[in-house]
LUMNUGU-909103 format. One record per atom (N, C-alpha, C): x, y, z. Coordinates in steps of 0.1 Angstrom, whole numbers, padded with zeros to 4 digits, always signed. Example, Ala and Ser with C-alpha at 12.3 -4.5 7.8 and 13.67 -1.06 7.14 Angstrom:
+0132-0057+0078 +0123-0045+0078 +0132-0033+0078 +0128-0022+0071 +0137-0011+0071 +0129+0000+0079 
//
This chain:
-0661+0560+0904 -0652+0550+0899 -0654+0536+0905 -0657+0536+0918 -0660+0524+0925 -0672+0517+0920 -0682+0525+0916 -0695+0520+0911 -0692+0513+0898 -0683+0518+0890 -0679+0512+0877 -0672+0499+0879 -0664+0498+0889 -0657+0485+0892 -0667+0474+0896 -0677+0478+0904 -0687+0469+0909 -0695+0463+0897 -0698+0472+0888 -0705+0467+0876 -0697+0457+0868 -0685+0460+0866 -0676+0450+0859 -0675+0437+0866 -0674+0438+0879 -0672+0425+0887 -0685+0417+0886 -0697+0424+0886 -0710+0417+0885 -0711+0410+0872 -0707+0417+0861 -0708+0411+0848 -0698+0399+0846 -0686+0400+0851 -0676+0389+0849 -0678+0377+0858 -0685+0379+0869 -0687+0368+0879 -0693+0355+0873 -0704+0356+0865 -0710+0343+0860 -0700+0336+0850 -0693+0344+0842 -0684+0338+0832 -0673+0331+0839 -0667+0338+0850 -0656+0332+0857 -0660+0319+0864 -0673+0319+0870 -0678+0307+0877 -0679+0296+0867 -0685+0298+0855 -0687+0288+0845 -0673+0282+0841 -0664+0291+0839 -0650+0286+0835 -0644+0277+0845 -0645+0281+0858 -0639+0274+0868 -0645+0260+0870 -0659+0259+0868 -0666+0247+0869 -0662+0237+0858 -0660+0243+0846 -0656+0235+0835 -0642+0229+0837 -0633+0237+0842 -0619+0232+0845 -0619+0221+0855 -0627+0223+0866 -0628+0213+0877 -0634+0200+0872 -0644+0201+0863 -0650+0189+0858 -0641+0181+0849 -0633+0188+0841 -0624+0182+0832 -0613+0175+0840 -0608+0181+0850 -0598+0176+0858 -0603+0163+0866 -0616+0163+0870 -0621+0152+0877 -0622+0140+0867 -0627+0142+0855 -0628+0131+0845 -0614+0126+0842 -0604+0134+0841 -0590+0130+0838 -0585+0121+0849 -0588+0124+0862 -0584+0115+0873 -0591+0102+0873 -0604+0102+0870 -0612+0090+0870 -0609+0081+0859 -0605+0086+0847 -0603+0078+0835 -0616+0074+0828 -0615+0068+0816 -0627+0064+0809 -0634+0053+0816 -0647+0053+0816 -0655+0042+0822 -0654+0030+0814 -0652+0018+0821 -0651+0005+0814 -0665+0000+0813 -0670-0004+0801 -0683-0009+0799 -0682-0024+0800 -0690-0030+0808 -0690-0045+0809 -0704-0050+0805 -0704-0062+0799 -0716-0068+0795 -0723-0072+0808 -0736-0070+0808 -0744-0073+0820 -0744-0088+0823 -0740-0091+0836 -0740-0105+0841 -0727-0112+0839 -0717-0107+0832 -0705-0115+0830 -0695-0112+0841 -0695-0101+0848 -0686-0098+0859 -0672-0095+0854 -0663-0094+0863 -0649-0091+0860 -0641-0102+0855 -0643-0114+0860 -0635-0126+0857 -0638-0131+0843 -0628-0136+0836 -0630-0142+0823 -0635-0156+0825 -0646-0160+0819 -0651-0173+0820 -0660-0176+0807 -0653-0182+0797 -0660-0184+0785 -0672-0193+0786 -0671-0203+0795 -0682-0212+0797 -0695-0205+0802 -0693-0196+0812 -0705-0188+0817 -0710-0178+0806 -0701-0173+0798 -0705-0163+0788 -0714-0170+0778 -0709-0182+0773 -0717-0189+0762 -0729-0196+0768 -0729-0199+0781 -0741-0205+0786 -0753-0197+0786 -0752-0184+0784 -0763-0175+0783 -0768-0174+0769 -0762-0182+0759 -0766-0181+0745 -0768-0196+0741 -0780-0200+0740 -0783-0214+0737 -0779-0218+0723 -0778-0209+0714 -0774-0212+0700 -0759-0217+0700 -0752-0215+0710 -0738-0219+0711 -0735-0230+0721 -0745-0238+0725 -0744-0248+0735 -0734-0259+0731 -0735-0263+0718 -0726-0274+0713 -0712-0269+0713 -0709-0257+0708 -0696-0251+0708 -0691-0250+0722 -0699-0246+0731 -0695-0244+0745 -0691-0258+0751 -0699-0268+0748 -0696-0282+0753 -0682-0287+0748 -0680-0284+0735 -0667-0289+0729 -0655-0281+0735 -0657-0269+0738 -0646-0261+0745 -0643-0267+0759 -0653-0271+0766 -0651-0277+0779 -0645-0291+0778 -0650-0299+0769 -0645-0313+0768 -0630-0313+0763 -0627-0304+0755 -0613-0303+0750 -0603-0296+0759 -0608-0291+0770 -0600-0283+0780 -0596-0270+0775 -0601-0266+0763 -0597-0253+0758 -0603-0241+0766 -0615-0244+0772 -0621-0234+0780 -0612-0230+0792 -0605-0239+0798 -0595-0236+0809 -0584-0227+0804 -0579-0230+0792 -0568-0222+0786 -0573-0208+0783 -0585-0207+0778 -0591-0193+0775 -0592-0185+0787 -0598-0191+0798 -0600-0184+0810 -0587-0180+0817 -0576-0186+0814 -0563-0183+0820 -0556-0172+0813 -0562-0167+0802 -0555-0156+0794 -0562-0143+0797 -0554-0132+0796 -0559-0119+0800 -0566-0112+0788 -0562-0116+0776 -0568-0110+0764 -0571-0121+0753 -0583-0122+0749 -0587-0133+0740 -0599-0128+0732 -0599-0134+0719 -0611-0132+0711 -0615-0146+0706 -0627-0150+0709 -0632-0163+0705 -0642-0162+0693 -0639-0170+0683 -0647-0170+0671 -0657-0182+0672 -0669-0179+0677 -0678-0190+0680 -0687-0193+0668 -0691-0206+0667 -0699-0211+0656 -0712-0217+0663 -0723-0213+0657 -0736-0218+0663 -0738-0233+0661 -0748-0239+0667 -0750-0253+0668 -0751-0259+0654 -0757-0252+0644 -0759-0258+0631 -0745-0258+0624 -0737-0248+0626 -0724-0247+0619 -0714-0256+0625 -0715-0259+0638 -0705-0268+0644 -0708-0283+0642 -0719-0286+0636 -0723-0300+0633 -0713-0307+0624 -0705-0299+0616 -0695-0305+0607 -0684-0312+0614 -0683-0309+0627 -0672-0316+0635 -0677-0330+0641 -0689-0333+0638 -0695-0346+0644 -0687-0357+0638 -0683-0367+0647 -0676-0379+0643 -0661-0377+0642 -0655-0365+0643 -0641-0364+0643 -0635-0368+0656 -0622-0372+0655 -0615-0375+0668 -0614-0363+0677 -0613-0366+0690 -0613-0355+0700 -0600-0346+0698 -0589-0352+0695 -0577-0344+0693 -0577-0335+0681 -0584-0340+0671 -0586-0332+0659 -0595-0320+0661 -0606-0323+0669 -0616-0312+0672 -0608-0301+0681 -0600-0306+0690 -0592-0296+0698 -0583-0287+0689 -0577-0293+0679 -0568-0285+0670 -0577-0275+0662 -0588-0279+0657 -0597-0270+0649 -0602-0259+0658 -0607-0262+0670 -0612-0251+0678 -0602-0242+0683 -0590-0247+0685 -0579-0238+0690 -0575-0227+0680 -0579-0230+0667 -0577-0219+0657 -0588-0209+0657 -0598-0211+0665 -0609-0201+0667 -0607-0192+0679 -0595-0193+0685 -0592-0185+0697 -0580-0176+0693 -0582-0163+0692 -0572-0153+0688 -0566-0147+0701 -0553-0146+0701 -0546-0142+0713 -0545-0126+0713 -0556-0120+0711 -0557-0105+0712 -0571-0101+0712 -0574-0089+0715 -0588-0084+0716 -0592-0078+0703 -0603-0083+0698 -0609-0077+0686 -0624-0077+0687 -0630-0065+0686 -0644-0064+0685 -0648-0059+0671 -0660-0058+0667 -0663-0053+0653 -0658-0040+0650 -0658-0031+0661 -0653-0017+0658 -0638-0017+0655 -0631-0025+0662 -0616-0026+0659 -0614-0032+0646 -0621-0042+0642 -0619-0049+0629 -0623-0040+0618 -0632-0031+0619 -0636-0022+0609 -0625-0012+0606 -0617-0009+0615 -0606+0000+0613 -0594-0006+0607 -0594-0019+0604 -0583-0025+0596 -0583-0020+0582 -0572-0020+0575 -0571-0015+0561 -0580-0023+0552 -0588-0016+0544 -0597-0022+0535 -0590-0030+0524 -0596-0042+0521 -0590-0051+0511 -0576-0055+0513 -0572-0055+0525 -0558-0059+0529 -0560-0069+0541 -0552-0080+0540 -0553-0091+0550 -0544-0087+0562 -0549-0090+0574 -0541-0089+0586 -0539-0102+0593 -0527-0105+0597 -0524-0118+0603 -0528-0118+0618 -0534-0129+0623 -0538-0130+0637 -0532-0143+0642 -0527-0142+0654 -0521-0154+0661 -0532-0161+0669 -0532-0174+0668 -0543-0182+0675 -0536-0191+0686 -0545-0197+0694 -0541-0206+0704 -0534-0218+0699 -0537-0222+0687 -0531-0234+0681 -0516-0231+0678 -0512-0219+0675 -0498-0215+0673 -0491-0216+0686 -0497-0212+0697 -0491-0212+0710 -0489-0226+0715 -0496-0236+0710 -0495-0250+0714 -0481-0256+0709 -0475-0250+0699 -0463-0255+0694 -0464-0266+0684 -0477-0270+0680 -0479-0281+0671 -0483-0276+0657 -0483-0263+0655 -0487-0258+0642 -0475-0259+0632 -0479-0261+0619 -0469-0262+0609 -0474-0253+0597 -0464-0247+0590 -0467-0240+0578 -0479-0230+0580 -0478-0221+0590 -0488-0211+0592 -0501-0216+0596 -0502-0229+0600 -0515-0234+0604 -0520-0227+0617 -0511-0221+0625 -0515-0214+0637 -0519-0200+0636 -0520-0195+0623 -0524-0181+0621 -0537-0180+0613 -0544-0169+0615 -0556-0166+0606 -0553-0153+0599 -0560-0151+0588 -0560-0138+0582 -0574-0132+0582 -0575-0120+0585 -0588-0113+0585 -0587-0102+0574 -0598-0101+0567 -0599-0092+0555 -0612-0084+0556 -0611-0071+0554 -0623-0063+0554 -0625-0058+0540 -0637-0059+0535 -0640-0054+0521 -0654-0048+0521 -0655-0035+0519 -0668-0028+0518 -0677-0032+0530 -0671-0032+0542 -0679-0034+0554 -0680-0049+0558 -0677-0058+0549 -0678-0073+0552 -0664-0077+0558 -0665-0085+0568 -0653-0090+0575 -0652-0105+0574 -0641-0111+0570 -0640-0125+0568 -0627-0130+0574 -0627-0143+0578 -0616-0149+0584 -0613-0162+0576 -0600-0166+0575 -0596-0178+0569 -0582-0182+0575 -0579-0195+0573 -0565-0199+0577 -0555-0193+0569 -0543-0190+0575 -0532-0185+0568 -0523-0195+0562 -0527-0208+0564 -0519-0219+0558 -0519-0219+0543 -0508-0222+0536 -0508-0222+0522 -0519-0231+0516 -0526-0226+0506 -0537-0234+0499 -0550-0233+0505 -0551-0225+0516 -0564-0223+0522 -0573-0214+0514 -0586-0219+0511 -0595-0211+0503 -0608-0208+0510 -0612-0216+0519 -0625-0214+0526 -0625-0203+0536 -0635-0195+0536 -0636-0183+0545 -0648-0184+0554 -0647-0177+0565 -0658-0177+0575 -0661-0162+0577 -0674-0158+0575 -0677-0144+0577 -0681-0141+0591 -0678-0128+0595 -0682-0123+0608 -0697-0120+0607 -0705-0126+0617 -0719-0124+0617 -0723-0113+0627 -0718-0114+0639 -0722-0104+0649 -0713-0106+0662 -0714-0096+0671 -0707-0097+0683 -0717-0104+0693 -0712-0114+0700 -0720-0122+0710 -0719-0115+0723 -0707-0113+0727 -0704-0107+0741 -0690-0100+0740 -0688-0091+0749 -0675-0085+0750 -0672-0079+0764 -0660-0079+0768 -0655-0072+0779 -0643-0065+0774 -0644-0052+0771 -0633-0045+0763 -0619-0048+0768 -0611-0051+0759 -0597-0054+0761 -0593-0066+0769 -0604-0074+0772 -0601-0087+0779 -0606-0098+0771 -0619-0098+0768 -0625-0109+0760 -0636-0104+0750 -0635-0110+0738 -0646-0107+0728 -0650-0120+0722 -0663-0122+0721 -0669-0134+0715 -0676-0130+0703 -0671-0134+0691 -0677-0130+0678 -0683-0143+0672 -0695-0142+0666 -0700-0153+0659 -0695-0152+0644 -0691-0164+0639 -0686-0165+0625 -0695-0175+0618 -0696-0175+0605 -0706-0183+0598 -0703-0198+0597 -0690-0202+0598 -0687-0216+0597 -0673-0219+0604 -0671-0232+0605 -0658-0237+0611 -0647-0233+0601 -0636-0228+0607 -0624-0224+0599 -0615-0236+0598 -0612-0241+0586 -0604-0252+0584 -0590-0248+0578 -0580-0257+0580 -0567-0254+0575 -0562-0266+0567 -0556-0264+0555 -0551-0276+0547 -0540-0283+0555 -0541-0296+0555 -0530-0304+0560 -0529-0304+0575 -0540-0301+0582 -0540-0300+0597 -0546-0312+0603 -0551-0322+0596 -0557-0333+0602 -0547-0341+0610 -0552-0347+0621 -0543-0355+0629 -0538-0367+0622 -0526-0372+0626 -0520-0384+0620 -0529-0396+0622 -0530-0405+0612 -0538-0417+0614 -0533-0426+0625 -0542-0435+0630 -0538-0444+0641 -0526-0452+0637 -0517-0454+0646 -0505-0462+0644 -0493-0454+0640 -0495-0441+0636 -0484-0433+0632 -0477-0428+0645 -0464-0423+0643 -0457-0418+0655 -0464-0408+0663 -0473-0400+0656 -0479-0389+0663 -0490-0394+0673 -0497-0405+0670 -0508-0409+0678 -0505-0421+0686 -0495-0429+0683 -0492-0441+0691 -0483-0437+0703 -0485-0445+0714 -0477-0442+0726 -0462-0446+0723 -0453-0439+0730 -0439-0442+0729 -0436-0456+0734 -0429-0464+0726 -0425-0477+0730 -0411-0477+0735 -0408-0486+0744 -0394-0487+0750 -0384-0491+0739 -0372-0486+0740 -0361-0489+0730 -0358-0504+0731 -0355-0511+0719 -0352-0525+0719 -0339-0528+0727 -0339-0539+0734 -0327-0543+0742 -0317-0549+0732 -0304-0547+0734 -0294-0552+0725 -0294-0567+0724 -0291-0573+0712 -0292-0587+0710 -0281-0594+0718 -0283-0606+0724 -0273-0613+0732 -0260-0615+0723 -0249-0614+0730 -0236-0615+0723 -0233-0630+0720 -0230-0633+0708 -0227-0647+0704 -0213-0650+0707 -0210-0662+0713 -0197-0666+0716 -0192-0676+0706 -0180-0674+0702 -0174-0683+0691 -0169-0696+0698 -0173-0707+0692 -0168-0720+0697 -0154-0723+0691 -0146-0730+0699 -0133-0733+0695 -0134-0745+0685 -0125-0745+0674 -0126-0756+0665 -0121-0769+0671 -0126-0780+0666 -0123-0793+0672 -0108-0796+0673 -0100-0791+0663 -0086-0794+0662 -0078-0788+0674 -0084-0777+0680 -0077-0771+0691 -0079-0777+0704 -0088-0787+0705 -0092-0793+0717 -0085-0807+0719 -0077-0809+0729 -0070-0821+0731 -0080-0832+0735 -0077-0844+0731 -0086-0855+0734 -0085-0858+0749 -0097-0860+0755 -0098-0863+0769 -0097-0852+0778 -0094-0839+0773 -0093-0828+0782 -0106-0820+0781 -0111-0814+0792 -0123-0806+0792 -0121-0794+0784 -0132-0789+0777 -0131-0777+0769 -0127-0765+0778 -0118-0756+0773 -0114-0744+0780 -0126-0735+0781 -0127-0727+0791 -0138-0716+0792 -0135-0706+0781 -0147-0701+0775 -0146-0693+0763 -0143-0678+0767 -0146-0674+0779 -0143-0661+0784 -0133-0662+0796 -0123-0655+0796 -0113-0656+0807 -0119-0650+0819 -0116-0656+0831 -0121-0651+0843 -0116-0637+0846 -0125-0629+0851 -0122-0615+0855 -0122-0614+0870 -0114-0606+0875 -0114-0603+0889 -0099-0602+0894 -0098-0601+0907 -0085-0598+0913 -0075-0609+0910 -0079-0622+0909 -0070-0633+0907 -0063-0632+0893 -0072-0627+0883 -0067-0626+0870 -0057-0615+0868 -0058-0605+0876 -0049-0593+0874 -0037-0593+0884 -0036-0603+0893 -0026-0603+0903 -0012-0606+0897 -0001-0600+0901 +0012-0603+0895 +0017-0617+0898 +0024-0622+0889 +0029-0636+0891 +0040-0636+0901 +0041-0647+0909 +0052-0648+0920 +0066-0649+0914 +0076-0644+0921 +0089-0645+0916 +0094-0660+0915 +0102-0663+0905 +0106-0676+0903 +0118-0680+0912 +0118-0692+0918 +0128-0697+0927 +0141-0699+0918 +0153-0698+0924 +0165-0700+0916 +0166-0715+0912 +0171-0717+0901 +0172-0731+0895 +0184-0738+0901 +0183-0751+0903 +0194-0759+0909 +0206-0759+0899 +0204-0759+0886 +0215-0759+0877 +0224-0747+0878 +0219-0735+0882 +0227-0724+0883 +0236-0725+0895 +0232-0731+0907 +0240-0733+0919 +0252-0742+0916 +0249-0753+0909 +0259-0763+0905 +0270-0757+0897 +0267-0749+0888 +0277-0743+0879 +0286-0734+0887 +0281-0726+0896 +0289-0717+0904 +0300-0725+0913 +0295-0737+0918 +0304-0745+0926 +0316-0751+0918 +0312-0755+0905 +0323-0760+0896 +0333-0750+0893 +0329-0737+0891 +0338-0727+0888 +0348-0724+0900 +0343-0725+0912 +0352-0723+0924 +0362-0734+0925 +0358-0746+0923 +0368-0758+0923 +0379-0756+0913 +0375-0751+0901 +0385-0750+0890 +0395-0739+0894 +0391-0729+0901 +0400-0718+0905 +0410-0724+0915 +0405-0732+0925 +0413-0737+0935 +0424-0746+0930 +0420-0754+0920 +0430-0764+0914 +0442-0756+0907 +0439-0744+0902 +0450-0737+0895 +0459-0730+0905 +0456-0729+0918 +0465-0722+0928 +0477-0731+0931 +0489-0724+0933 +0501-0732+0937 +0499-0739+0951 +0507-0749+0953 +0506-0757+0965 +0509-0749+0977 +0519-0740+0977 +0522-0732+0988 +0511-0723+0992 +0504-0718+0983 +0492-0709+0986 +0482-0717+0992 +0479-0729+0987 +0469-0738+0993 +0472-0741+1008 +0485-0744+1010 +0490-0747+1024 +0487-0735+1033 +0490-0723+1029 +0488-0711+1037 +0474-0709+1040 +0465-0712+1030 +0451-0710+1032 +0445-0720+1042 +0450-0732+1041 +0445-0742+1050 +0450-0740+1064 +0463-0735+1066 +0468-0732+1079 +0460-0721+1086 +0455-0711+1078 +0448-0700+1084 +0435-0704+1091 +0430-0715+1087 +0418-0720+1093 +0421-0727+1106 
//
């Protein structure tokens, strides 16, 4: 019987060992997590300028991002997708004002991570709305800060979500990616939005703020000639202000006429008294 048990143990041992190793390997992978794939040479930090500097076809686009300070805004975000246009495609921006170029390029920065694989999983023939950096600036109007992306039979295209937008820009290829942090996709052309041009010079949008106008001086009314006495100087038009103007008037002194009347009344009373009474009064003194 012991010999039989040894045979069973010998037969089961390889299977048990393989099972244990599989469980241990799975547990190890679970603890480590999925491996993050990085593009060679880009490192961990987001830096759109360094990423594009490795691709000469986007040198003009890269320069415009730096000049407009958009590169700094991109680098300060944790998750971004940049729709880059090559040198020939970006030539359409030549001669435009710098603030308009900044508006246009800020619509090429999506505030989420999208690579070709993620875009392919969007619903076919249905548009998906994407939020751009222009929307975050607070200057967008009528959906100018949003893009729509549409997939159709494997083709992926972008356009402005603003009403009346018809021009589309097709996805060409992935230029670089650091999964879930930054993705740089090449698109066929600049994405334009109806009504997004900057205000012309001299309009409230482009002119500096001017100080508020000061109030007009107060006109003083002149007195008519009939109110001015001949030979007397003109009275001041505004009454003086200050403590003297507001001080209470002094009490009036008693009038002499009032004292004289009181004395006359007393004399009249004395005259009406009998002679005997007058004698007694005089004797008392």
